[in-house]
C-alpha positions as CSV (number, residue, x, y, z in Angstrom):
1,X,-32.0,-11.8,-8.7
2,X,-30.8,-14.0,-5.8
3,X,-27.5,-14.4,-4.6
4,X,-25.3,-17.8,-3.7
5,X,-24.1,-18.0,-0.1
6,X,-20.9,-17.2,-1.4
7,X,-21.7,-14.2,-3.6
8,X,-23.6,-12.7,-0.1
9,X,-20.4,-13.7,2.2
10,X,-18.3,-12.0,-0.1
11,X,-20.7,-8.8,-0.4
12,X,-20.9,-8.9,3.0
13,X,-17.4,-9.1,3.9
14,X,-16.3,-6.1,1.5
15,X,-19.3,-4.0,3.3
16,X,-17.7,-4.9,6.5
17,X,-14.1,-3.8,5.2
18,X,-15.7,-0.6,4.1
19,X,-16.9,0.4,7.2
20,X,-13.6,-0.7,8.9
21,X,-12.1,1.4,6.5
22,X,-14.3,4.0,7.1
23,X,-13.8,4.2,11.2
24,X,-10.8,3.6,11.5
25,X,-9.6,6.5,9.2
26,X,-12.0,8.7,11.4
27,X,-10.9,7.1,14.9
28,X,-7.8,5.9,14.6
29,X,-7.1,2.2,15.0
30,X,-6.0,2.6,18.3
31,X,-9.1,4.6,18.9
32,X,-11.7,2.3,17.5
33,X,-13.5,-0.8,18.4
34,X,-15.1,-3.5,16.9
35,X,-18.6,-2.6,18.6
36,X,-17.8,1.2,16.2
37,X,-17.3,-1.0,13.1
38,X,-20.2,-3.2,13.2
39,X,-22.4,-0.5,14.1
40,X,-20.9,1.3,10.9
41,X,-22.0,-1.5,9.1
42,X,-25.0,-2.3,10.5
43,X,-24.4,-5.6,12.1
44,X,-24.0,-7.3,15.7
45,X,-20.0,-7.7,16.7
46,X,-20.9,-11.5,16.5
47,X,-21.4,-11.1,12.7
48,X,-18.2,-9.6,12.2
49,X,-16.0,-11.7,14.4
50,X,-17.5,-14.3,11.9
51,X,-15.6,-12.7,9.2
52,X,-12.3,-11.8,11.3
53,X,-10.6,-13.0,14.3
54,X,-9.8,-9.5,15.6
55,X,-10.2,-5.6,15.0
56,X,-6.0,-6.8,14.0
57,X,-7.2,-8.7,11.3
58,X,-9.5,-6.5,9.7
59,X,-6.4,-3.9,9.3
60,X,-4.1,-6.5,8.0
61,X,-6.9,-7.9,5.1
62,X,-7.8,-3.6,4.6
63,X,-4.5,-3.1,4.1
64,X,-3.2,-6.3,2.2
65,X,-6.3,-6.4,-0.3
66,X,-7.0,-2.9,-1.0
67,X,-3.4,-1.3,-0.3
68,X,-0.6,-0.4,-2.4
69,X,0.8,-4.4,-2.8
70,X,-1.3,-5.6,-5.3
71,X,-1.0,-2.4,-7.6
72,X,2.7,-2.3,-6.7
73,X,2.8,-6.3,-8.2
74,X,0.8,-5.2,-10.4
75,X,3.0,-2.1,-12.0
76,X,6.5,-4.1,-11.2
77,X,5.3,-6.8,-13.8
78,X,4.8,-4.3,-16.5
79,X,8.9,-3.0,-15.8
80,X,9.9,-5.7,-18.4
81,X,10.6,-3.2,-20.7
82,X,13.1,-1.2,-23.0
83,X,12.7,2.1,-21.5
84,X,15.2,3.6,-19.5
85,X,15.2,2.6,-15.8
86,X,14.5,6.0,-14.6
87,X,11.7,6.6,-16.9
88,X,10.4,3.4,-15.4
89,X,11.2,4.4,-11.8
90,X,9.7,7.8,-12.2
91,X,6.4,6.0,-13.8
92,X,6.7,3.0,-11.2
93,X,6.8,5.9,-8.2
94,X,4.0,8.1,-10.0
95,X,1.8,5.5,-10.0
96,X,2.6,5.1,-6.2
97,X,2.2,8.5,-5.1
98,X,-1.0,8.6,-7.1
99,X,-2.5,5.5,-5.3
100,X,-1.6,6.7,-1.9
101,X,-3.4,10.4,-3.1
102,X,-6.5,8.3,-4.4
103,X,-6.6,6.3,-1.1
104,X,-6.7,8.8,2.0
105,X,-8.9,6.5,4.2
106,X,-6.5,3.5,3.6
107,X,-3.2,6.0,4.1
108,X,-4.7,7.2,7.6
109,X,-5.2,3.1,8.4
110,X,-1.9,2.0,7.2
111,X,0.1,5.4,9.7
112,X,-2.5,4.9,12.2
113,X,-2.1,1.3,12.8
114,X,0.3,1.2,15.8
115,X,-0.8,-2.7,16.9
116,X,0.1,-3.9,13.3
117,X,3.3,-3.7,13.2
118,X,4.2,-7.0,12.3
119,X,1.7,-6.9,9.4
120,X,2.9,-3.6,8.8
121,X,6.4,-4.3,8.4
122,X,5.9,-7.1,6.4
123,X,4.1,-5.1,3.9
124,X,6.4,-2.5,3.7
125,X,9.4,-4.8,3.1
126,X,7.6,-6.2,0.3
127,X,6.5,-2.9,-1.4
128,X,10.9,-2.0,-0.9
129,X,11.5,-5.4,-2.5
130,X,9.6,-5.1,-5.5
131,X,11.4,-1.5,-6.0
132,X,14.8,-3.0,-5.1
133,X,14.5,-6.0,-7.6
134,X,13.9,-3.6,-9.9
135,X,16.8,-1.4,-9.2
136,X,18.9,-4.9,-9.3
137,X,17.8,-6.1,-12.6
138,X,18.8,-2.8,-14.3
139,X,22.1,-3.0,-12.4
140,X,23.0,-6.1,-13.4
141,X,22.0,-5.1,-17.0
142,X,24.9,-2.4,-16.9
143,X,21.8,0.2,-17.0
144,X,22.3,1.8,-13.6
145,X,25.5,2.7,-12.1
146,X,26.7,-0.3,-8.6
147,X,24.6,0.9,-5.3
148,X,23.2,-0.3,-2.5
149,X,19.7,-1.1,-4.2
150,X,17.6,-1.9,-1.2
151,X,18.4,1.3,0.2
152,X,17.4,3.2,-2.4
153,X,14.4,1.5,-2.7
154,X,13.7,2.1,0.7
155,X,15.0,5.9,0.1
156,X,12.4,6.7,-2.9
157,X,9.7,4.7,-1.3
158,X,9.8,6.1,2.1
159,X,10.0,9.7,0.7
160,X,7.2,9.3,-1.6
161,X,4.8,7.8,1.3
162,X,5.8,10.1,3.7
163,X,5.8,13.1,1.7
164,X,2.2,12.3,0.5
165,X,1.2,11.7,4.3
166,X,2.7,15.2,5.4
167,X,0.5,16.6,2.4
168,X,3.7,17.7,0.4
169,X,3.9,15.3,-2.4
170,X,7.0,15.0,-4.4
171,X,8.1,15.2,-8.0
172,X,9.0,11.7,-8.2
173,X,10.7,12.8,-11.6
174,X,13.3,15.1,-9.4
175,X,13.6,12.1,-6.3
176,X,14.6,9.6,-9.5
177,X,16.9,12.2,-11.1
178,X,18.3,12.9,-7.8
179,X,18.8,9.7,-6.6
180,X,20.0,8.3,-10.3
181,X,21.4,11.2,-12.8
182,X,21.7,10.3,-16.3
183,X,25.0,9.5,-16.7
184,X,27.1,11.4,-19.6
């Protein structure tokens, strides 16, 4: 069955991203070159540049399309139920932790992308905002005590990510219980 040009282009783009992920994870973003990625994909650097303007564009695409944000947005959209905030937050952070665990290569790229600081900051900020918005909604509903939801979101987000990166995953239920103890 033959593919249309757009299907072929989409397939090739995914193939290039697969190769970029492998190369960046193995060599580090700073240590890898466009030539390395092209060689791993079995294409010329010129073909790679038809899909991506730069190595930084590949990194940004990997992190924005294959990273945690699409899944975190999905999870956050499902958090409009009547369950207790601590239960939902534990589930949300647990899913985030599993996503990081299941994507070790992507984690290596994320933490090794020194030259892509601005896009990384944007991605991290959005993830923190998604969690912070959830917390603020639950504070407004009177379910959680008033607190600095932005700082709490940064704390849980960073704690899960850094512990996963260090190979010491955290008990997210214990973290949530520490930060948001049951009132009673």
